[in-house]
C-alpha positions, 0 to 999 in steps of 0.5 A: 608366299603372300599367305605366309607375309599376311599371317605373321604380322597377324599372328604377332598382333594378336599375340600382343592383345593376349598379353594387353593386360601385362608389360615387361620393361628392360631397364639399366644403368651404366656408370663409369668414371675415373677413380684416385684412390690413396694408400690402397694395400696390395700383398697378404694379411700381416704384410700390407704395403700401400700405394695410390692408384689411378684407374677406370671405375664402374659403378661410382654414382650407382651400379651399373646393372640391365635387368627385366621386370614385369606384371601381369593385372591378375583382376580384382587388385591381384598382380603377377610380378617378376624382376631380373637385374644384372650387375656388371663392371663396365671396365671389362664387362664382367658381371658382378656379384660374384659373376653370377648372371642375375646377382643383383635381385632375382625374384617371382611373386604376386602383389595385391593393392590392399594386402601387399606383395609376396616375393620369392628368390634373391632379394634385398632385405627388409632393413635395405628397403626401409632404411637405405632410401633415408640414408646418404646412399639414396642421394650420392651412391656408394660414396655416401655408404658408412665405413665398408657399408656395415650396416648394409645400407648400401645394398650390399647384402642380397639373400639367396632362397629367401620369401619376403612380404612388403605391405602395401601404403597405409596412409603414408605407412609401410612395413615388411620382412624377410626370411632366407631359408639356410638350405641346410638339412635337418636345420631352418636356422643353421646359414639363414637370415631374416629381416624385418622394416617399416616406414612413414612418409607424410610430406616432406618427412620420410622415416625408415627403421629395420633389423637383420640377423643372420646366422654363420653355423661354421663347422670349423674355422677352415669352413668354406661358409666363412663370411658367407652366410647369406648365400652369397659372396657380395663382399659383406666382409671384404673390407678391412672395417669388418674382415676380421669378424667374418667368422662370427657365429651371428651378424645383428643390424639395427638401423634407423634414418629419417629424412627432411625436404625442404624443397631446395634442400634435404637433411638427413640423419642416421643411426646403426647398431652392427653386433657380431657374436663369436661362436665356438669357431670363430677367430675372436671371442665374446661380441663386437660392436660396432655404432655408426650416426650420421648426417647429410644433406644435398642442396639443388643448386639449379634444377640440374645442379646438385650438391652433396656433404655427408659425415659419419662417426663410426665407434667400434667395442673393446677388443681382446681386453685392450680399450682402445676401440677403433673409430672411423671420421668419414666425409663426403662431398659431391656435385653432379650435374644432369645433362639430360633427364637420364644422363649425370656427370658427376664429382666425388669424393671421400675421405676417412680416417681410421684410430684405435685397433681392431682385428684382421682377417686372420683374427689378430689384433692390429692398429684400423685402417681406413676404407673409405666408401663402398668402393673400399670393399676390395679397395681397403687402405694400409694406412690409417686414412685414404682418400679416394676421388672419381668424376664420371658419367652415369647413363640410364636407360 
């Protein structure tokens, strides 16, 4: 019996030595608060009504998640790496991203200090990787997202079956590319996604640019791939901003942004162009375009107190010959207070006003309605204006 008691810790210590050059880390974020949303729509397409809603809300400042990530030193500058990340709703304990176990990220790959990293699995696009960090979302979370996250700067899109390359850092310059296989027999194009991006960081200046394109290739209007181009249903078209274009043949996004850090203050600017192109089985014709421009700033009042303000303007294109284009004015305000390095309390607010005409989920020409912040996905307004306010706590581990 004594031999067994002595052998057990000895084996554990030997196992630790054998794995001394590698590491695995458990990490996560738990974010919950009380949120108020005005004019939240209920009912079915074409017959919506609006009601205010006060509820417990998960992931206001940062999406709640837990994950595992690790690497192993292979020598000569090479590392094997992996990351598995699950998103969840703290209010009811269910997994996010359509109840996927590792719906946020799931990939494995190799990295080299000189040449960069090659990873495979379910991943963010290169546009998100390079433009997301210089967007308002990086500073205030989803409340800073552009309307309905139409330009994917808030990590709405993950790409299944993808392979991605991200370069090493060359004097502040980095770049990358992603290709997502559509998985359609006989075609490399159908339902594929590809993206490229680049970034530059030099002292207080940080710049990012990116391009993202997805192919739908529906076989009919009732094709079950409706609005699920990326091999997932992450809610890309669950907003009144973009739901009328889920039947497009292709989606294309071009985005750029920059931030400059003055010390206590940081300012940023963003521009995005989003295009939906119709195909034979689309519920609209021609091409729909959205242009989004935004500016934001963050000020550190004290080491643990941060204030945020942002504004964005979104303008759609002419719809079915009607030149009353959809327009969205979006304002975000926020304040955070760090209780410690890992715990933060926050007060967030967003207001959006819509005008003009757009398409609803059935392809009908309707008045544009608001859908403020990323939390507007699935919580769009039945009216032209919407206000969202949240107060809560975020804890990191």
